LUMKOL-6795 format. One record per residue: residue number from 1; x, y, z of N, C-alpha, C in turn; residue in three letters. Coordinates in nm, 2 decimals. Each point is the difference from the previous one (the first is absolute). Example, Ala and Ser with C-alpha at 12.3 -4.5 7.8 and 13.67 -1.06 7.14 Angstrom:
<rs>
<r pos="1" n_xx="1.32" n_yy="-0.57" n_zz="0.78" ca_xx="-0.09" ca_yy="0.12" ca_zz="0.00" c_xx="0.09" c_yy="0.12" c_zz="0.00" code="ala"/>
<r pos="2" n_xx="-0.04" n_yy="0.11" n_zz="-0.07" ca_xx="0.09" ca_yy="0.11" ca_zz="0.00" c_xx="-0.08" c_yy="0.11" c_zz="0.08" code="ser"/>
</rs>
This chain:
<rs>
<r pos="1" n_xx="-0.92" n_yy="-2.35" n_zz="1.87" ca_xx="0.12" ca_yy="-0.04" ca_zz="-0.06" c_xx="-0.02" c_yy="-0.06" c_zz="-0.14" code="met"/>
<r pos="2" n_xx="-0.11" n_yy="-0.08" n_zz="-0.01" ca_xx="-0.02" ca_yy="-0.05" ca_zz="-0.13" c_xx="-0.03" c_yy="0.10" c_zz="-0.11" code="ala"/>
<r pos="3" n_xx="-0.06" n_yy="0.11" n_zz="0.04" ca_xx="-0.03" ca_yy="0.11" ca_zz="-0.10" c_xx="0.14" c_yy="0.07" c_zz="-0.04" code="thr"/>
<r pos="4" n_xx="0.08" n_yy="0.02" n_zz="0.10" ca_xx="0.13" ca_yy="0.06" ca_zz="-0.03" c_xx="0.09" c_yy="-0.09" c_zz="-0.09" code="ala"/>
<r pos="5" n_xx="-0.01" n_yy="-0.13" n_zz="0.02" ca_xx="0.08" ca_yy="-0.09" ca_zz="-0.09" c_xx="-0.06" c_yy="0.00" c_zz="-0.14" code="val"/>
<r pos="6" n_xx="-0.13" n_yy="0.00" n_zz="-0.01" ca_xx="-0.07" ca_yy="0.01" ca_zz="-0.13" c_xx="0.04" c_yy="0.13" c_zz="-0.07" code="thr"/>
<r pos="7" n_xx="0.00" n_yy="0.11" n_zz="0.07" ca_xx="0.04" ca_yy="0.13" ca_zz="-0.06" c_xx="0.14" c_yy="0.00" c_zz="-0.05" code="leu"/>
<r pos="8" n_xx="0.09" n_yy="-0.06" n_zz="0.08" ca_xx="0.14" ca_yy="-0.01" ca_zz="-0.04" c_xx="0.02" c_yy="-0.09" c_zz="-0.12" code="trp"/>
<r pos="9" n_xx="-0.07" n_yy="-0.11" n_zz="-0.01" ca_xx="0.02" ca_yy="-0.09" ca_zz="-0.12" c_xx="-0.05" c_yy="0.07" c_zz="-0.12" code="gln"/>
<r pos="10" n_xx="-0.11" n_yy="0.07" n_zz="0.00" ca_xx="-0.06" ca_yy="0.07" ca_zz="-0.11" c_xx="0.10" c_yy="0.11" c_zz="-0.04" code="lys"/>
<r pos="11" n_xx="0.05" n_yy="0.07" n_zz="0.10" ca_xx="0.09" ca_yy="0.11" ca_zz="-0.03" c_xx="0.13" c_yy="-0.04" c_zz="-0.07" code="leu"/>
<r pos="12" n_xx="0.06" n_yy="-0.11" n_zz="0.06" ca_xx="0.12" ca_yy="-0.05" ca_zz="-0.06" c_xx="-0.03" c_yy="-0.05" c_zz="-0.15" code="ile"/>
<r pos="13" n_xx="-0.11" n_yy="-0.07" n_zz="-0.02" ca_xx="-0.03" ca_yy="-0.05" ca_zz="-0.13" c_xx="-0.02" c_yy="0.12" c_zz="-0.10" code="arg"/>
<r pos="14" n_xx="-0.07" n_yy="0.10" n_zz="0.05" ca_xx="-0.03" ca_yy="0.11" ca_zz="-0.09" c_xx="0.11" c_yy="0.10" c_zz="-0.01" code="asn"/>
<r pos="15" n_xx="0.10" n_yy="-0.01" n_zz="0.08" ca_xx="0.11" ca_yy="0.10" ca_zz="0.00" c_xx="0.08" c_yy="-0.01" c_zz="-0.13" code="ser"/>
<r pos="16" n_xx="0.00" n_yy="-0.12" n_zz="-0.06" ca_xx="0.08" ca_yy="-0.02" ca_zz="-0.13" c_xx="-0.08" c_yy="0.05" c_zz="-0.12" code="gln"/>
<r pos="17" n_xx="-0.12" n_yy="0.02" n_zz="0.01" ca_xx="-0.08" ca_yy="0.05" ca_zz="-0.12" c_xx="-0.12" c_yy="0.08" c_zz="0.05" code="his"/>
<r pos="18" n_xx="-0.03" n_yy="0.10" n_zz="-0.07" ca_xx="-0.12" ca_yy="0.07" ca_zz="0.03" c_xx="0.00" c_yy="0.10" c_zz="0.12" code="gly"/>
<r pos="19" n_xx="0.12" n_yy="0.01" n_zz="0.06" ca_xx="0.00" ca_yy="0.09" ca_zz="0.12" c_xx="0.02" c_yy="0.15" c_zz="-0.04" code="phe"/>
<r pos="20" n_xx="0.01" n_yy="0.02" n_zz="-0.13" ca_xx="0.01" ca_yy="0.14" ca_zz="-0.05" c_xx="-0.14" c_yy="0.07" c_zz="0.00" code="asp"/>
<r pos="21" n_xx="-0.10" n_yy="-0.08" n_zz="0.02" ca_xx="-0.14" ca_yy="0.07" ca_zz="0.01" c_xx="-0.01" c_yy="0.05" c_zz="0.14" code="thr"/>
<r pos="22" n_xx="-0.10" n_yy="0.08" n_zz="0.02" ca_xx="-0.03" ca_yy="0.06" ca_zz="0.14" c_xx="-0.04" c_yy="-0.11" c_zz="0.09" code="leu"/>
<r pos="23" n_xx="0.08" n_yy="-0.02" n_zz="0.11" ca_xx="-0.03" ca_yy="-0.10" ca_zz="0.10" c_xx="-0.05" c_yy="0.06" c_zz="0.13" code="gln"/>
<r pos="24" n_xx="-0.08" n_yy="-0.07" n_zz="0.08" ca_xx="-0.04" ca_yy="0.05" ca_zz="0.13" c_xx="0.12" c_yy="0.04" c_zz="0.08" code="pro"/>
<r pos="25" n_xx="-0.02" n_yy="0.09" n_zz="0.09" ca_xx="0.11" ca_yy="0.05" ca_zz="0.09" c_xx="0.05" c_yy="-0.12" c_zz="0.08" code="ala"/>
<r pos="26" n_xx="-0.08" n_yy="-0.09" n_zz="0.04" ca_xx="0.04" ca_yy="-0.11" ca_zz="0.08" c_xx="0.10" c_yy="-0.09" c_zz="-0.07" code="gln"/>
<r pos="27" n_xx="-0.03" n_yy="-0.02" n_zz="-0.13" ca_xx="0.10" ca_yy="-0.08" ca_zz="-0.08" c_xx="0.13" c_yy="0.07" c_zz="-0.02" code="ser"/>
<r pos="28" n_xx="-0.01" n_yy="0.13" n_zz="-0.03" ca_xx="0.13" ca_yy="0.07" ca_zz="-0.01" c_xx="0.08" c_yy="0.00" c_zz="0.12" code="arg"/>
<r pos="29" n_xx="-0.07" n_yy="0.01" n_zz="0.12" ca_xx="0.08" ca_yy="0.00" ca_zz="0.13" c_xx="0.06" c_yy="-0.14" c_zz="0.02" code="ala"/>
<r pos="30" n_xx="-0.08" n_yy="-0.10" n_zz="-0.03" ca_xx="0.06" ca_yy="-0.14" ca_zz="0.02" c_xx="0.12" c_yy="-0.02" c_zz="-0.09" code="leu"/>
<r pos="31" n_xx="-0.01" n_yy="0.04" n_zz="-0.12" ca_xx="0.11" ca_yy="-0.02" ca_zz="-0.09" c_xx="0.12" c_yy="0.09" c_zz="0.04" code="leu"/>
<r pos="32" n_xx="-0.02" n_yy="0.12" n_zz="0.05" ca_xx="0.11" ca_yy="0.08" ca_zz="0.04" c_xx="0.07" c_yy="-0.05" c_zz="0.13" code="ala"/>
<r pos="33" n_xx="-0.08" n_yy="-0.07" n_zz="0.08" ca_xx="0.06" ca_yy="-0.06" ca_zz="0.12" c_xx="0.07" c_yy="-0.13" c_zz="-0.02" code="ser"/>
<r pos="34" n_xx="-0.02" n_yy="-0.06" n_zz="-0.11" ca_xx="0.06" ca_yy="-0.14" ca_zz="-0.03" c_xx="0.15" c_yy="0.01" c_zz="-0.02" code="his"/>
<r pos="35" n_xx="0.07" n_yy="-0.09" n_zz="0.07" ca_xx="0.15" ca_yy="0.01" ca_zz="-0.01" c_xx="0.05" c_yy="-0.08" c_zz="-0.11" code="asn"/>
<r pos="36" n_xx="-0.08" n_yy="-0.06" n_zz="-0.08" ca_xx="0.04" ca_yy="-0.08" ca_zz="-0.12" c_xx="0.03" c_yy="-0.15" c_zz="0.02" code="gly"/>
<r pos="37" n_xx="-0.01" n_yy="-0.04" n_zz="0.13" ca_xx="0.02" ca_yy="-0.14" ca_zz="0.03" c_xx="-0.13" c_yy="-0.07" c_zz="0.00" code="thr"/>
<r pos="38" n_xx="-0.01" n_yy="-0.11" n_zz="-0.08" ca_xx="-0.12" ca_yy="-0.08" ca_zz="-0.01" c_xx="0.04" c_yy="-0.14" c_zz="0.06" code="ile"/>
<r pos="39" n_xx="-0.07" n_yy="-0.04" n_zz="0.10" ca_xx="0.04" ca_yy="-0.13" ca_zz="0.07" c_xx="-0.01" c_yy="-0.11" c_zz="-0.10" code="pro"/>
<r pos="40" n_xx="0.10" n_yy="-0.09" n_zz="0.00" ca_xx="0.00" ca_yy="-0.12" ca_zz="-0.08" c_xx="-0.12" c_yy="-0.09" c_zz="0.02" code="gly"/>
<r pos="41" n_xx="-0.05" n_yy="0.00" n_zz="0.12" ca_xx="-0.12" ca_yy="-0.09" ca_zz="0.03" c_xx="-0.12" c_yy="0.04" c_zz="-0.07" code="asp"/>
<r pos="42" n_xx="0.00" n_yy="0.12" n_zz="-0.06" ca_xx="-0.12" ca_yy="0.05" ca_zz="-0.07" c_xx="-0.03" c_yy="-0.10" c_zz="-0.12" code="leu"/>
<r pos="43" n_xx="0.10" n_yy="-0.06" n_zz="-0.06" ca_xx="-0.01" ca_yy="-0.08" ca_zz="-0.11" c_xx="-0.08" c_yy="-0.13" c_zz="0.03" code="thr"/>
<r pos="44" n_xx="0.00" n_yy="-0.04" n_zz="0.13" ca_xx="-0.08" ca_yy="-0.11" ca_zz="0.04" c_xx="-0.15" c_yy="0.01" c_zz="-0.01" code="phe"/>
<r pos="45" n_xx="-0.05" n_yy="0.13" n_zz="-0.01" ca_xx="-0.14" ca_yy="0.02" ca_zz="-0.02" c_xx="-0.05" c_yy="-0.05" c_zz="-0.13" code="leu"/>
<r pos="46" n_xx="0.09" n_yy="0.01" n_zz="-0.10" ca_xx="-0.03" ca_yy="-0.06" ca_zz="-0.14" c_xx="-0.03" c_yy="-0.15" c_zz="0.02" code="val"/>
<r pos="47" n_xx="0.09" n_yy="-0.07" n_zz="0.07" ca_xx="-0.02" ca_yy="-0.14" ca_zz="0.01" c_xx="-0.13" c_yy="-0.03" c_zz="0.08" code="trp"/>
<r pos="48" n_xx="-0.02" n_yy="0.08" n_zz="0.10" ca_xx="-0.13" ca_yy="-0.03" ca_zz="0.08" c_xx="-0.12" c_yy="0.02" c_zz="-0.08" code="leu"/>
<r pos="49" n_xx="0.00" n_yy="0.10" n_zz="-0.09" ca_xx="-0.12" ca_yy="0.02" ca_zz="-0.09" c_xx="-0.01" c_yy="-0.11" c_zz="-0.10" code="his"/>
<r pos="50" n_xx="0.11" n_yy="-0.05" n_zz="-0.05" ca_xx="0.00" ca_yy="-0.11" ca_zz="-0.10" c_xx="-0.05" c_yy="-0.12" c_zz="0.07" code="leu"/>
<r pos="51" n_xx="0.05" n_yy="-0.03" n_zz="0.12" ca_xx="-0.05" ca_yy="-0.12" ca_zz="0.08" c_xx="-0.15" c_yy="0.01" c_zz="0.02" code="leu"/>
<r pos="52" n_xx="-0.05" n_yy="0.12" n_zz="0.03" ca_xx="-0.14" ca_yy="0.02" ca_zz="0.03" c_xx="-0.08" c_yy="-0.04" c_zz="-0.13" code="arg"/>
<r pos="53" n_xx="0.05" n_yy="0.05" n_zz="-0.11" ca_xx="-0.08" ca_yy="-0.02" ca_zz="-0.13" c_xx="0.01" c_yy="-0.15" c_zz="-0.04" code="val"/>
<r pos="54" n_xx="0.11" n_yy="-0.06" n_zz="0.02" ca_xx="0.02" ca_yy="-0.15" ca_zz="-0.03" c_xx="-0.09" c_yy="-0.08" c_zz="0.09" code="val"/>
<r pos="55" n_xx="-0.01" n_yy="0.04" n_zz="0.13" ca_xx="-0.08" ca_yy="-0.07" ca_zz="0.10" c_xx="-0.15" c_yy="0.02" c_zz="-0.03" code="thr"/>
<r pos="56" n_xx="-0.04" n_yy="0.13" n_zz="-0.03" ca_xx="-0.14" ca_yy="0.03" ca_zz="-0.02" c_xx="-0.02" c_yy="0.06" c_zz="-0.14" code="phe"/>
<r pos="57" n_xx="0.01" n_yy="-0.07" n_zz="-0.11" ca_xx="-0.01" ca_yy="0.05" ca_zz="-0.13" c_xx="-0.13" c_yy="0.07" c_zz="-0.03" code="pro"/>
<r pos="58" n_xx="-0.11" n_yy="-0.02" n_zz="0.08" ca_xx="-0.12" ca_yy="0.07" ca_zz="-0.02" c_xx="0.01" c_yy="0.15" c_zz="0.03" code="glu"/>
<r pos="59" n_xx="0.11" n_yy="0.04" n_zz="0.06" ca_xx="0.02" ca_yy="0.14" ca_zz="0.02" c_xx="0.01" c_yy="0.08" c_zz="-0.13" code="ile"/>
<r pos="60" n_xx="0.06" n_yy="-0.07" n_zz="-0.10" ca_xx="0.01" ca_yy="0.06" ca_zz="-0.13" c_xx="-0.13" c_yy="0.03" c_zz="-0.07" code="leu"/>
<r pos="61" n_xx="-0.10" n_yy="-0.08" n_zz="0.03" ca_xx="-0.13" ca_yy="0.01" ca_zz="-0.06" c_xx="-0.10" c_yy="0.08" c_zz="0.08" code="met"/>
<r pos="62" n_xx="0.04" n_yy="0.05" n_zz="0.11" ca_xx="-0.09" ca_yy="0.07" ca_zz="0.09" c_xx="-0.03" c_yy="0.14" c_zz="-0.06" code="ser"/>
<r pos="63" n_xx="-0.13" n_yy="0.04" n_zz="0.01" ca_xx="-0.04" ca_yy="0.13" ca_zz="-0.05" c_xx="0.03" c_yy="0.11" c_zz="0.11" code="lys"/>
<r pos="64" n_xx="0.02" n_yy="-0.05" n_zz="0.12" ca_xx="0.02" ca_yy="0.10" ca_zz="0.11" c_xx="0.15" c_yy="0.03" c_zz="0.01" code="asp"/>
<r pos="65" n_xx="0.04" n_yy="0.13" n_zz="-0.03" ca_xx="0.14" ca_yy="0.03" ca_zz="0.00" c_xx="0.07" c_yy="-0.01" c_zz="0.14" code="pro"/>
<r pos="66" n_xx="-0.08" n_yy="-0.01" n_zz="0.11" ca_xx="0.06" ca_yy="-0.02" ca_zz="0.13" c_xx="0.06" c_yy="-0.14" c_zz="0.02" code="arg"/>
<r pos="67" n_xx="-0.05" n_yy="-0.09" n_zz="-0.09" ca_xx="0.05" ca_yy="-0.14" ca_zz="0.01" c_xx="0.13" c_yy="-0.02" c_zz="-0.09" code="asn"/>
<r pos="68" n_xx="0.04" n_yy="0.10" n_zz="-0.07" ca_xx="0.12" ca_yy="-0.02" ca_zz="-0.09" c_xx="0.12" c_yy="0.04" c_zz="0.07" code="arg"/>
</rs>
């Protein structure tokens, strides 16, 4: 499930720009099946990430991209 959510978030973000380049078949299929509705709760993710950075500012200095 986490992988599917990640793919959807990247697809939605990238659908506004750069989707004119050749995309993998999976991305095209996900975009074609999307009904255009984006849940309002998705905006809470921004606040969760901000809260994480404020709580753990060392994340910004980490060399490991998995910690960002």
